[in-house]
PQR file of N, CA, C, O and H, with PARSE charges and radii, in Angstrom:
ATOM      1  N   MET A   1      49.926  -7.469 -98.800 -0.4000 1.5000
ATOM      2  CA  MET A   1      51.219  -7.817 -99.368 -0.0000 2.0000
ATOM      3  C   MET A   1      52.325  -7.798 -98.327  0.5500 1.7000
ATOM      4  O   MET A   1      52.430  -6.943 -97.448 -0.5500 1.4000
ATOM      5  N   VAL A   2      53.179  -8.878 -98.526 -0.4000 1.5000
ATOM      6  CA  VAL A   2      54.211  -8.928 -97.493 -0.0000 2.0000
ATOM      7  C   VAL A   2      55.592  -8.458 -98.235  0.5500 1.7000
ATOM      8  O   VAL A   2      55.908  -8.894 -99.343 -0.5500 1.4000
ATOM      9  H   VAL A   2      53.094  -9.573 -99.241  0.4000 1.0000
ATOM     10  N   ASN A   3      56.344  -7.559 -97.528 -0.4000 1.5000
ATOM     11  CA  ASN A   3      57.665  -7.249 -98.087 -0.0000 2.0000
ATOM     12  C   ASN A   3      58.634  -8.301 -97.654  0.5500 1.7000
ATOM     13  O   ASN A   3      58.566  -8.813 -96.536 -0.5500 1.4000
ATOM     14  H   ASN A   3      56.088  -7.205 -96.629  0.4000 1.0000
ATOM     15  N   MET A   4      59.497  -8.607 -98.502 -0.4000 1.5000
ATOM     16  CA  MET A   4      60.374  -9.692 -98.086 -0.0000 2.0000
ATOM     17  C   MET A   4      61.428  -9.447 -97.211  0.5500 1.7000
ATOM     18  O   MET A   4      62.158  -8.475 -97.407 -0.5500 1.4000
ATOM     19  H   MET A   4      59.552  -8.191 -99.409  0.4000 1.0000
ATOM     20  N   GLY A   5      61.623 -10.277 -96.173 -0.4000 1.5000
ATOM     21  CA  GLY A   5      62.477  -9.894 -95.169 -0.0000 2.0000
ATOM     22  C   GLY A   5      62.240  -9.072 -93.908  0.5500 1.7000
ATOM     23  O   GLY A   5      63.070  -8.865 -93.023 -0.5500 1.4000
ATOM     24  H   GLY A   5      61.030 -11.066 -96.013  0.4000 1.0000
ATOM     25  N   ASP A   6      60.923  -8.615 -93.961 -0.4000 1.5000
ATOM     26  CA  ASP A   6      60.605  -7.695 -92.882 -0.0000 2.0000
ATOM     27  C   ASP A   6      60.662  -8.159 -91.498  0.5500 1.7000
ATOM     28  O   ASP A   6      61.188  -7.590 -90.541 -0.5500 1.4000
ATOM     29  H   ASP A   6      60.249  -8.784 -94.680  0.4000 1.0000
ATOM     30  N   SER A   7      59.924  -9.494 -91.538 -0.4000 1.5000
ATOM     31  CA  SER A   7      59.714  -9.986 -90.143 -0.0000 2.0000
ATOM     32  C   SER A   7      61.139 -10.723 -89.542  0.5500 1.7000
ATOM     33  O   SER A   7      61.467 -10.610 -88.361 -0.5500 1.4000
ATOM     34  H   SER A   7      59.497  -9.957 -92.315  0.4000 1.0000
ATOM     35  N   ALA A   8      61.883 -11.448 -90.491 -0.4000 1.5000
ATOM     36  CA  ALA A   8      63.031 -12.055 -90.196 -0.0000 2.0000
ATOM     37  C   ALA A   8      64.162 -11.095 -89.637  0.5500 1.7000
ATOM     38  O   ALA A   8      64.786 -11.303 -88.597 -0.5500 1.4000
ATOM     39  H   ALA A   8      61.616 -11.539 -91.451  0.4000 1.0000
ATOM     40  N   GLU A   9      64.317 -10.099 -90.420 -0.4000 1.5000
ATOM     41  CA  GLU A   9      65.339  -9.102 -90.048 -0.0000 2.0000
ATOM     42  C   GLU A   9      65.085  -8.308 -88.644  0.5500 1.7000
ATOM     43  O   GLU A   9      65.980  -8.102 -87.825 -0.5500 1.4000
ATOM     44  H   GLU A   9      63.810  -9.931 -91.265  0.4000 1.0000
ATOM     45  N   LYS A  10      63.781  -7.910 -88.498 -0.4000 1.5000
ATOM     46  CA  LYS A  10      63.561  -7.246 -87.394 -0.0000 2.0000
ATOM     47  C   LYS A  10      63.613  -8.067 -86.175  0.5500 1.7000
ATOM     48  O   LYS A  10      63.874  -7.512 -85.107 -0.5500 1.4000
ATOM     49  H   LYS A  10      63.054  -8.077 -89.164  0.4000 1.0000
ATOM     50  N   LYS A  11      63.343  -9.602 -86.234 -0.4000 1.5000
ATOM     51  CA  LYS A  11      63.493 -10.289 -85.046 -0.0000 2.0000
ATOM     52  C   LYS A  11      64.958 -10.764 -84.761  0.5500 1.7000
ATOM     53  O   LYS A  11      65.223 -11.210 -83.644 -0.5500 1.4000
ATOM     54  H   LYS A  11      63.130 -10.053 -87.101  0.4000 1.0000
ATOM     55  N   GLU A  12      65.986 -10.677 -85.801 -0.4000 1.5000
ATOM     56  CA  GLU A  12      67.265 -11.011 -85.615 -0.0000 2.0000
ATOM     57  C   GLU A  12      68.233  -9.951 -85.212  0.5500 1.7000
ATOM     58  O   GLU A  12      69.366 -10.274 -84.855 -0.5500 1.4000
ATOM     59  H   GLU A  12      65.771 -10.314 -86.708  0.4000 1.0000
ATOM     60  N   ARG A  13      67.810  -8.562 -85.252 -0.4000 1.5000
ATOM     61  CA  ARG A  13      68.731  -7.638 -84.949 -0.0000 2.0000
ATOM     62  C   ARG A  13      68.735  -7.383 -83.555  0.5500 1.7000
ATOM     63  O   ARG A  13      69.767  -6.866 -83.127 -0.5500 1.4000
ATOM     64  H   ARG A  13      66.889  -8.300 -85.542  0.4000 1.0000
ATOM     65  N   PRO A  14      67.701  -7.654 -82.631 -0.5600 1.5000
ATOM     66  CA  PRO A  14      67.938  -7.231 -81.129  0.2800 2.0000
ATOM     67  C   PRO A  14      68.776  -8.414 -80.581  0.5500 1.7000
ATOM     68  O   PRO A  14      69.641  -8.211 -79.730 -0.5500 1.4000
ATOM     69  N   SER A  15      68.537  -9.552 -81.033 -0.4000 1.5000
ATOM     70  CA  SER A  15      69.480 -10.747 -80.519 -0.0000 2.0000
ATOM     71  C   SER A  15      70.838 -10.692 -81.108  0.5500 1.7000
ATOM     72  O   SER A  15      71.752 -11.281 -80.532 -0.5500 1.4000
ATOM     73  H   SER A  15      67.834  -9.717 -81.724  0.4000 1.0000
ATOM     74  N   PHE A  16      71.055 -10.030 -82.218 -0.4000 1.5000
ATOM     75  CA  PHE A  16      72.506  -9.651 -82.686 -0.0000 2.0000
ATOM     76  C   PHE A  16      73.183  -8.628 -81.766  0.5500 1.7000
ATOM     77  O   PHE A  16      74.306  -8.740 -81.274 -0.5500 1.4000
ATOM     78  H   PHE A  16      70.312  -9.552 -82.686  0.4000 1.0000
ATOM     79  N   ALA A  17      72.339  -7.631 -81.614 -0.4000 1.5000
ATOM     80  CA  ALA A  17      73.045  -6.619 -80.543 -0.0000 2.0000
ATOM     81  C   ALA A  17      73.164  -7.275 -79.346  0.5500 1.7000
ATOM     82  O   ALA A  17      74.254  -7.120 -78.795 -0.5500 1.4000
ATOM     83  H   ALA A  17      71.427  -7.540 -82.014  0.4000 1.0000
ATOM     84  N   LYS A  18      72.355  -7.967 -78.779 -0.4000 1.5000
ATOM     85  CA  LYS A  18      72.593  -8.573 -77.379 -0.0000 2.0000
ATOM     86  C   LYS A  18      73.690  -9.305 -77.409  0.5500 1.7000
ATOM     87  O   LYS A  18      74.448  -9.207 -76.444 -0.5500 1.4000
ATOM     88  H   LYS A  18      71.469  -8.093 -79.227  0.4000 1.0000
ATOM     89  N   GLY A  19      74.048 -10.233 -78.542 -0.4000 1.5000
ATOM     90  CA  GLY A  19      75.222 -11.183 -78.700 -0.0000 2.0000
ATOM     91  C   GLY A  19      76.481 -10.082 -78.616  0.5500 1.7000
ATOM     92  O   GLY A  19      77.384 -10.258 -77.798 -0.5500 1.4000
ATOM     93  H   GLY A  19      73.432 -10.313 -79.326  0.4000 1.0000
ATOM     94  N   VAL A  20      76.474  -9.139 -79.362 -0.4000 1.5000
ATOM     95  CA  VAL A  20      77.599  -8.465 -79.635 -0.0000 2.0000
ATOM     96  C   VAL A  20      77.914  -7.627 -78.197  0.5500 1.7000
ATOM     97  O   VAL A  20      79.079  -7.320 -77.947 -0.5500 1.4000
ATOM     98  H   VAL A  20      75.740  -8.997 -80.026  0.4000 1.0000
ATOM     99  N   LYS A  21      76.840  -7.280 -77.280 -0.4000 1.5000
ATOM    100  CA  LYS A  21      77.209  -6.675 -76.048 -0.0000 2.0000
ATOM    101  C   LYS A  21      77.650  -7.829 -75.222  0.5500 1.7000
ATOM    102  O   LYS A  21      78.619  -7.609 -74.496 -0.5500 1.4000
ATOM    103  H   LYS A  21      75.894  -7.530 -77.483  0.4000 1.0000
ATOM    104  N   SER A  22      77.168  -8.919 -75.197 -0.4000 1.5000
ATOM    105  CA  SER A  22      77.677  -9.866 -74.240 -0.0000 2.0000
ATOM    106  C   SER A  22      79.065 -10.316 -74.630  0.5500 1.7000
ATOM    107  O   SER A  22      79.878 -10.674 -73.778 -0.5500 1.4000
ATOM    108  H   SER A  22      76.381  -9.098 -75.787  0.4000 1.0000
ATOM    109  N   GLU A  23      79.314 -10.297 -75.846 -0.4000 1.5000
ATOM    110  CA  GLU A  23      80.941 -10.648 -76.254 -0.0000 2.0000
ATOM    111  C   GLU A  23      81.860  -9.479 -75.948  0.5500 1.7000
ATOM    112  O   GLU A  23      83.046  -9.629 -75.656 -0.5500 1.4000
ATOM    113  H   GLU A  23      78.653 -10.006 -76.538  0.4000 1.0000
ATOM    114  N   PHE A  24      81.269  -8.351 -76.028 -0.4000 1.5000
ATOM    115  CA  PHE A  24      82.240  -7.251 -75.600 -0.0000 2.0000
ATOM    116  C   PHE A  24      82.492  -7.274 -74.065  0.5500 1.7000
ATOM    117  O   PHE A  24      83.600  -6.914 -73.667 -0.5500 1.4000
ATOM    118  H   PHE A  24      80.305  -8.229 -76.265  0.4000 1.0000
ATOM    119  N   LYS A  25      81.594  -7.650 -73.221 -0.4000 1.5000
ATOM    120  CA  LYS A  25      81.832  -7.854 -71.941 -0.0000 2.0000
ATOM    121  C   LYS A  25      82.950  -9.019 -71.471  0.5500 1.7000
ATOM    122  O   LYS A  25      83.560  -9.025 -70.402 -0.5500 1.4000
ATOM    123  H   LYS A  25      80.694  -7.942 -73.544  0.4000 1.0000
ATOM    124  N   LYS A  26      83.046  -9.911 -72.454 -0.4000 1.5000
ATOM    125  CA  LYS A  26      84.170 -10.797 -72.148 -0.0000 2.0000
ATOM    126  C   LYS A  26      85.435 -10.404 -72.689  0.5500 1.7000
ATOM    127  O   LYS A  26      86.379 -11.165 -72.478 -0.5500 1.4000
ATOM    128  H   LYS A  26      82.550  -9.907 -73.322  0.4000 1.0000
ATOM    129  N   ILE A  27      85.631  -9.360 -73.347 -0.4000 1.5000
ATOM    130  CA  ILE A  27      87.095  -8.923 -73.811 -0.0000 2.0000
ATOM    131  C   ILE A  27      87.855  -8.415 -72.582  0.5500 1.7000
ATOM    132  O   ILE A  27      87.280  -7.812 -71.677 -0.5500 1.4000
ATOM    133  H   ILE A  27      84.864  -8.742 -73.518  0.4000 1.0000
ATOM    134  N   ILE A  28      89.085  -8.662 -72.582 -0.4000 1.5000
ATOM    135  CA  ILE A  28      89.830  -8.293 -71.301 -0.0000 2.0000
ATOM    136  C   ILE A  28      90.880  -7.333 -72.118  0.5500 1.7000
ATOM    137  O   ILE A  28      91.708  -7.796 -72.902 -0.5500 1.4000
ATOM    138  H   ILE A  28      89.553  -9.152 -73.318  0.4000 1.0000
ATOM    139  N   TRP A  29      90.769  -6.252 -71.897 -0.4000 1.5000
ATOM    140  CA  TRP A  29      91.672  -5.015 -72.509 -0.0000 2.0000
ATOM    141  C   TRP A  29      92.899  -5.041 -71.836  0.5500 1.7000
ATOM    142  O   TRP A  29      92.990  -5.199 -70.619 -0.5500 1.4000
ATOM    143  H   TRP A  29      90.096  -5.876 -71.261  0.4000 1.0000
ATOM    144  N   PRO A  30      93.905  -4.882 -72.644 -0.5600 1.5000
ATOM    145  CA  PRO A  30      95.384  -4.782 -72.026  0.2800 2.0000
ATOM    146  C   PRO A  30      95.523  -3.365 -71.315  0.5500 1.7000
ATOM    147  O   PRO A  30      94.907  -2.352 -71.645 -0.5500 1.4000
ATOM    148  N   ASP A  31      96.332  -3.466 -70.407 -0.4000 1.5000
ATOM    149  CA  ASP A  31      96.537  -2.171 -69.423 -0.0000 2.0000
ATOM    150  C   ASP A  31      97.405  -1.271 -70.375  0.5500 1.7000
ATOM    151  O   ASP A  31      97.826  -1.687 -71.455 -0.5500 1.4000
ATOM    152  H   ASP A  31      96.832  -4.289 -70.139  0.4000 1.0000
ATOM    153  N   ARG A  32      97.641  -0.012 -69.895 -0.4000 1.5000
ATOM    154  CA  ARG A  32      98.473   0.825 -70.603 -0.0000 2.0000
ATOM    155  C   ARG A  32     100.043   0.539 -70.820  0.5500 1.7000
ATOM    156  O   ARG A  32     100.680   0.814 -71.837 -0.5500 1.4000
ATOM    157  H   ARG A  32      97.299   0.326 -69.018  0.4000 1.0000
ATOM    158  N   LYS A  33     100.496  -0.025 -69.740 -0.4000 1.5000
ATOM    159  CA  LYS A  33     101.783  -0.346 -69.846 -0.0000 2.0000
ATOM    160  C   LYS A  33     102.007  -1.556 -70.925  0.5500 1.7000
ATOM    161  O   LYS A  33     102.977  -1.452 -71.676 -0.5500 1.4000
ATOM    162  H   LYS A  33      99.979  -0.249 -68.914  0.4000 1.0000
ATOM    163  N   ALA A  34     101.208  -2.628 -71.031 -0.4000 1.5000
ATOM    164  CA  ALA A  34     101.276  -3.517 -72.164 -0.0000 2.0000
ATOM    165  C   ALA A  34     101.109  -3.029 -73.498  0.5500 1.7000
ATOM    166  O   ALA A  34     101.779  -3.462 -74.435 -0.5500 1.4000
ATOM    167  H   ALA A  34     100.420  -2.713 -70.421  0.4000 1.0000
ATOM    168  N   THR A  35     100.040  -1.943 -73.640 -0.4000 1.5000
ATOM    169  CA  THR A  35      99.799  -1.513 -74.771 -0.0000 2.0000
ATOM    170  C   THR A  35     101.012  -0.565 -75.318  0.5500 1.7000
ATOM    171  O   THR A  35     101.316  -0.588 -76.510 -0.5500 1.4000
ATOM    172  H   THR A  35      99.495  -1.592 -72.879  0.4000 1.0000
ATOM    173  N   VAL A  36     101.555   0.108 -74.562 -0.4000 1.5000
ATOM    174  CA  VAL A  36     102.885   0.974 -74.919 -0.0000 2.0000
ATOM    175  C   VAL A  36     103.947   0.165 -75.271  0.5500 1.7000
ATOM    176  O   VAL A  36     104.614   0.482 -76.257 -0.5500 1.4000
ATOM    177  H   VAL A  36     101.308   0.127 -73.593  0.4000 1.0000
ATOM    178  N   LYS A  37     104.285  -1.062 -74.485 -0.4000 1.5000
ATOM    179  CA  LYS A  37     105.263  -1.993 -74.773 -0.0000 2.0000
ATOM    180  C   LYS A  37     104.942  -2.702 -76.227  0.5500 1.7000
ATOM    181  O   LYS A  37     105.884  -2.842 -77.007 -0.5500 1.4000
ATOM    182  H   LYS A  37     103.744  -1.319 -73.685  0.4000 1.0000
ATOM    183  N   GLN A  38     103.785  -3.096 -76.556 -0.4000 1.5000
ATOM    184  CA  GLN A  38     103.542  -3.828 -77.579 -0.0000 2.0000
ATOM    185  C   GLN A  38     103.639  -2.714 -78.949  0.5500 1.7000
ATOM    186  O   GLN A  38     104.001  -3.059 -80.074 -0.5500 1.4000
ATOM    187  H   GLN A  38     103.020  -2.982 -75.922  0.4000 1.0000
ATOM    188  N   SER A  39     103.231  -1.332 -78.560 -0.4000 1.5000
ATOM    189  CA  SER A  39     103.322  -0.486 -79.666 -0.0000 2.0000
ATOM    190  C   SER A  39     104.807  -0.118 -80.166  0.5500 1.7000
ATOM    191  O   SER A  39     105.135   0.121 -81.328 -0.5500 1.4000
ATOM    192  H   SER A  39     102.937  -1.051 -77.646  0.4000 1.0000
ATOM    193  N   ILE A  40     105.654  -0.128 -78.990 -0.4000 1.5000
ATOM    194  CA  ILE A  40     107.026  -0.026 -79.371 -0.0000 2.0000
ATOM    195  C   ILE A  40     107.683  -0.998 -79.938  0.5500 1.7000
ATOM    196  O   ILE A  40     108.734  -0.710 -80.509 -0.5500 1.4000
ATOM    197  H   ILE A  40     105.387  -0.322 -78.046  0.4000 1.0000
ATOM    198  N   ALA A  41     107.287  -2.184 -79.918 -0.4000 1.5000
ATOM    199  CA  ALA A  41     107.755  -3.415 -80.398 -0.0000 2.0000
ATOM    200  C   ALA A  41     107.187  -3.409 -81.882  0.5500 1.7000
ATOM    201  O   ALA A  41     107.897  -3.848 -82.787 -0.5500 1.4000
ATOM    202  H   ALA A  41     106.433  -2.417 -79.454  0.4000 1.0000
ATOM    203  N   VAL A  42     106.096  -2.987 -82.105 -0.4000 1.5000
ATOM    204  CA  VAL A  42     105.497  -3.040 -83.667 -0.0000 2.0000
ATOM    205  C   VAL A  42     106.437  -1.913 -84.247  0.5500 1.7000
ATOM    206  O   VAL A  42     107.036  -2.204 -85.282 -0.5500 1.4000
ATOM    207  H   VAL A  42     105.520  -2.630 -81.370  0.4000 1.0000
ATOM    208  N   VAL A  43     106.615  -0.803 -83.764 -0.4000 1.5000
ATOM    209  CA  VAL A  43     107.183   0.326 -84.481 -0.0000 2.0000
ATOM    210  C   VAL A  43     108.761  -0.130 -84.727  0.5500 1.7000
ATOM    211  O   VAL A  43     109.260   0.132 -85.821 -0.5500 1.4000
ATOM    212  H   VAL A  43     106.128  -0.567 -82.923  0.4000 1.0000
ATOM    213  N   ALA A  44     109.500  -0.768 -83.779 -0.4000 1.5000
ATOM    214  CA  ALA A  44     110.761  -1.324 -83.770 -0.0000 2.0000
ATOM    215  C   ALA A  44     110.949  -2.367 -84.993  0.5500 1.7000
ATOM    216  O   ALA A  44     111.865  -2.328 -85.816 -0.5500 1.4000
ATOM    217  H   ALA A  44     109.094  -0.980 -82.890  0.4000 1.0000
ATOM    218  N   ILE A  45     109.942  -3.266 -84.945 -0.4000 1.5000
ATOM    219  CA  ILE A  45     109.991  -4.291 -85.927 -0.0000 2.0000
ATOM    220  C   ILE A  45     109.771  -3.801 -87.235  0.5500 1.7000
ATOM    221  O   ILE A  45     110.431  -4.276 -88.160 -0.5500 1.4000
ATOM    222  H   ILE A  45     109.199  -3.298 -84.277  0.4000 1.0000
ATOM    223  N   SER A  46     108.857  -2.835 -87.458 -0.4000 1.5000
ATOM    224  CA  SER A  46     108.415  -2.109 -88.805 -0.0000 2.0000
ATOM    225  C   SER A  46     109.705  -1.498 -89.225  0.5500 1.7000
ATOM    226  O   SER A  46     110.110  -1.785 -90.351 -0.5500 1.4000
ATOM    227  H   SER A  46     108.321  -2.449 -86.707  0.4000 1.0000
ATOM    228  N   VAL A  47     110.487  -0.604 -88.393 -0.4000 1.5000
ATOM    229  CA  VAL A  47     111.633  -0.164 -88.758 -0.0000 2.0000
ATOM    230  C   VAL A  47     112.641  -0.990 -89.328  0.5500 1.7000
ATOM    231  O   VAL A  47     113.256  -0.765 -90.370 -0.5500 1.4000
ATOM    232  H   VAL A  47     110.158  -0.371 -87.478  0.4000 1.0000
ATOM    233  N   THR A  48     112.770  -2.016 -88.525 -0.4000 1.5000
ATOM    234  CA  THR A  48     113.682  -3.061 -88.814 -0.0000 2.0000
ATOM    235  C   THR A  48     113.494  -3.628 -90.236  0.5500 1.7000
ATOM    236  O   THR A  48     114.363  -3.558 -91.105 -0.5500 1.4000
ATOM    237  H   THR A  48     112.270  -2.200 -87.678  0.4000 1.0000
ATOM    238  N   VAL A  49     112.266  -4.203 -90.399 -0.4000 1.5000
ATOM    239  CA  VAL A  49     111.928  -4.679 -91.528 -0.0000 2.0000
ATOM    240  C   VAL A  49     112.136  -3.764 -92.774  0.5500 1.7000
ATOM    241  O   VAL A  49     112.597  -4.169 -93.841 -0.5500 1.4000
ATOM    242  H   VAL A  49     111.560  -4.260 -89.693  0.4000 1.0000
ATOM    243  N   GLY A  50     111.769  -2.564 -92.535 -0.4000 1.5000
ATOM    244  CA  GLY A  50     111.948  -1.301 -93.493 -0.0000 2.0000
ATOM    245  C   GLY A  50     113.361  -1.101 -94.144  0.5500 1.7000
ATOM    246  O   GLY A  50     113.627  -0.868 -95.323 -0.5500 1.4000
ATOM    247  H   GLY A  50     111.394  -2.234 -91.669  0.4000 1.0000
ATOM    248  N   VAL A  51     114.267  -1.264 -92.983 -0.4000 1.5000
ATOM    249  CA  VAL A  51     115.701  -1.261 -93.106 -0.0000 2.0000
ATOM    250  C   VAL A  51     116.194  -2.491 -94.108  0.5500 1.7000
ATOM    251  O   VAL A  51     116.907  -2.339 -95.100 -0.5500 1.4000
ATOM    252  H   VAL A  51     114.051  -1.453 -92.025  0.4000 1.0000
ATOM    253  N   ILE A  52     115.749  -3.516 -93.709 -0.4000 1.5000
ATOM    254  CA  ILE A  52     116.134  -4.874 -94.430 -0.0000 2.0000
ATOM    255  C   ILE A  52     115.895  -4.871 -95.841  0.5500 1.7000
ATOM    256  O   ILE A  52     116.669  -5.264 -96.713 -0.5500 1.4000
ATOM    257  H   ILE A  52     115.170  -3.639 -92.903  0.4000 1.0000
ATOM    258  N   ILE A  53     114.468  -4.272 -96.015 -0.4000 1.5000
ATOM    259  CA  ILE A  53     114.026  -4.173 -97.593 -0.0000 2.0000
ATOM    260  C   ILE A  53     114.713  -3.260 -98.182  0.5500 1.7000
ATOM    261  O   ILE A  53     115.005  -3.434 -99.365 -0.5500 1.4000
ATOM    262  H   ILE A  53     113.840  -3.953 -95.307  0.4000 1.0000
ATOM    263  N   ALA A  54     115.092  -2.189 -97.565 -0.4000 1.5000
ATOM    264  CA  ALA A  54     115.854  -1.007 -98.344 -0.0000 2.0000
ATOM    265  C   ALA A  54     117.256  -1.600 -98.801  0.5500 1.7000
ATOM    266  O   ALA A  54     117.721  -1.408 -99.925 -0.5500 1.4000
ATOM    267  H   ALA A  54     114.855  -2.048 -96.604  0.4000 1.0000
ATOM    268  N   ILE A  55     117.874  -2.339 -97.807 -0.4000 1.5000
ATOM    269  CA  ILE A  55     119.030  -3.052 -98.096 -0.0000 2.0000
ATOM    270  C   ILE A  55     119.084  -3.933 -99.181  0.5500 1.7000
ATOM    271  O   ILE A  55     119.944  -3.858-100.059 -0.5500 1.4000
ATOM    272  H   ILE A  55     117.497  -2.494 -96.895  0.4000 1.0000
ATOM    273  N   LEU A  56     118.199  -4.757 -99.146 -0.4000 1.5000
ATOM    274  CA  LEU A  56     117.971  -5.888-100.197 -0.0000 2.0000
ATOM    275  C   LEU A  56     117.685  -5.117-101.743  0.5500 1.7000
ATOM    276  O   LEU A  56     118.181  -5.477-102.810 -0.5500 1.4000
ATOM    277  H   LEU A  56     117.500  -4.817 -98.434  0.4000 1.0000
ATOM    278  N   ASP A  57     116.813  -4.047-101.545 -0.4000 1.5000
ATOM    279  CA  ASP A  57     116.478  -3.371-102.748 -0.0000 2.0000
ATOM    280  C   ASP A  57     117.774  -2.824-103.384  0.5500 1.7000
ATOM    281  O   ASP A  57     117.918  -2.824-104.607 -0.5500 1.4000
ATOM    282  H   ASP A  57     116.410  -3.755-100.678  0.4000 1.0000
ATOM    283  N   LEU A  58     118.686  -2.373-102.561 -0.4000 1.5000
ATOM    284  CA  LEU A  58     119.792  -1.625-103.103 -0.0000 2.0000
ATOM    285  C   LEU A  58     120.656  -2.746-103.655  0.5500 1.7000
ATOM    286  O   LEU A  58     121.176  -2.567-104.757 -0.5500 1.4000
ATOM    287  H   LEU A  58     118.569  -2.373-101.568  0.4000 1.0000
ATOM    288  N   ILE A  59     120.830  -3.699-103.108 -0.4000 1.5000
ATOM    289  CA  ILE A  59     121.589  -4.793-103.562 -0.0000 2.0000
ATOM    290  C   ILE A  59     121.099  -5.349-104.744  0.5500 1.7000
ATOM    291  O   ILE A  59     121.878  -5.698-105.632 -0.5500 1.4000
ATOM    292  H   ILE A  59     120.408  -3.844-102.212  0.4000 1.0000
ATOM    293  N   VAL A  60     119.797  -5.478-104.857 -0.4000 1.5000
ATOM    294  CA  VAL A  60     119.369  -6.028-106.302 -0.0000 2.0000
ATOM    295  C   VAL A  60     119.506  -4.891-107.398  0.5500 1.7000
ATOM    296  O   VAL A  60     119.853  -5.093-108.562 -0.5500 1.4000
ATOM    297  H   VAL A  60     119.164  -5.195-104.137  0.4000 1.0000
ATOM    298  N   LYS A  61     119.172  -3.636-106.829 -0.4000 1.5000
ATOM    299  CA  LYS A  61     119.379  -2.537-107.981 -0.0000 2.0000
ATOM    300  C   LYS A  61     120.734  -2.589-108.464  0.5500 1.7000
ATOM    301  O   LYS A  61     120.879  -2.708-109.681 -0.5500 1.4000
ATOM    302  H   LYS A  61     118.890  -3.472-105.884  0.4000 1.0000
ATOM    303  N   TYR A  62     121.837  -2.516-107.663 -0.4000 1.5000
ATOM    304  CA  TYR A  62     123.249  -2.555-108.127 -0.0000 2.0000
ATOM    305  C   TYR A  62     123.385  -3.978-108.829  0.5500 1.7000
ATOM    306  O   TYR A  62     124.054  -3.991-109.863 -0.5500 1.4000
ATOM    307  H   TYR A  62     121.719  -2.420-106.675  0.4000 1.0000
ATOM    308  N   GLY A  63     122.903  -5.024-108.449 -0.4000 1.5000
ATOM    309  CA  GLY A  63     123.116  -6.394-109.267 -0.0000 2.0000
ATOM    310  C   GLY A  63     122.487  -6.214-110.520  0.5500 1.7000
ATOM    311  O   GLY A  63     123.072  -6.695-111.490 -0.5500 1.4000
ATOM    312  H   GLY A  63     122.359  -5.014-107.609  0.4000 1.0000
ATOM    313  N   VAL A  64     121.410  -5.617-110.705 -0.4000 1.5000
ATOM    314  CA  VAL A  64     120.632  -5.547-112.097 -0.0000 2.0000
ATOM    315  C   VAL A  64     121.422  -4.585-113.059  0.5500 1.7000
ATOM    316  O   VAL A  64     121.549  -4.797-114.265 -0.5500 1.4000
ATOM    317  H   VAL A  64     120.935  -5.226-109.916  0.4000 1.0000
ATOM    318  N   SER A  65     121.900  -3.580-112.433 -0.4000 1.5000
ATOM    319  CA  SER A  65     122.617  -2.542-113.199 -0.0000 2.0000
ATOM    320  C   SER A  65     123.900  -3.053-113.544  0.5500 1.7000
ATOM    321  O   SER A  65     124.316  -2.669-114.637 -0.5500 1.4000
ATOM    322  H   SER A  65     121.797  -3.408-111.454  0.4000 1.0000
ATOM    323  N   PHE A  66     124.694  -3.880-112.841 -0.4000 1.5000
ATOM    324  CA  PHE A  66     125.723  -4.584-113.199 -0.0000 2.0000
ATOM    325  C   PHE A  66     125.604  -5.496-114.361  0.5500 1.7000
ATOM    326  O   PHE A  66     126.217  -5.422-115.426 -0.5500 1.4000
ATOM    327  H   PHE A  66     124.356  -4.191-111.953  0.4000 1.0000
ATOM    328  N   ILE A  67     124.592  -6.493-113.939 -0.4000 1.5000
ATOM    329  CA  ILE A  67     124.231  -7.281-115.173 -0.0000 2.0000
ATOM    330  C   ILE A  67     123.948  -6.761-116.484  0.5500 1.7000
ATOM    331  O   ILE A  67     124.398  -7.302-117.494 -0.5500 1.4000
ATOM    332  H   ILE A  67     124.094  -6.553-113.074  0.4000 1.0000
ATOM    333  N   THR A  68     123.116  -5.584-116.516 -0.4000 1.5000
ATOM    334  CA  THR A  68     122.780  -4.981-117.541 -0.0000 2.0000
ATOM    335  C   THR A  68     123.941  -3.992-118.485  0.5500 1.7000
ATOM    336  O   THR A  68     123.860  -3.636-119.661 -0.5500 1.4000
ATOM    337  H   THR A  68     122.750  -5.145-115.695  0.4000 1.0000
ATOM    338  N   SER A  69     124.887  -3.758-117.585 -0.4000 1.5000
ATOM    339  CA  SER A  69     125.989  -2.993-118.183 -0.0000 2.0000
ATOM    340  C   SER A  69     127.035  -3.927-118.857  0.5500 1.7000
ATOM    341  O   SER A  69     127.992  -3.383-119.409 -0.5500 1.4000
ATOM    342  H   SER A  69     124.953  -4.047-116.630  0.4000 1.0000
ATOM    343  N   ILE A  70     126.939  -5.313-118.864 -0.4000 1.5000
ATOM    344  CA  ILE A  70     127.830  -6.015-119.275 -0.0000 2.0000
ATOM    345  C   ILE A  70     127.660  -6.306-120.818  0.5500 1.7000
ATOM    346  O   ILE A  70     128.481  -7.008-121.408 -0.5500 1.4000
ATOM    347  H   ILE A  70     126.162  -5.755-118.417  0.4000 1.0000
TER
END
């Protein structure tokens, strides 16, 4: 009796692992300076977008309360 998928899965796993290993060797990791610079940019943009969303939320909130109070 043959179990389904036994031979195909066992043959593909080593080639998959070798493929992943070879792809990881191709990765060029950023240096510490670039990582810090990009992290600061992400935090700054996130804070800026958060402030913009908060301001828009306040404007819409007061606008809706003004319209509903009429």
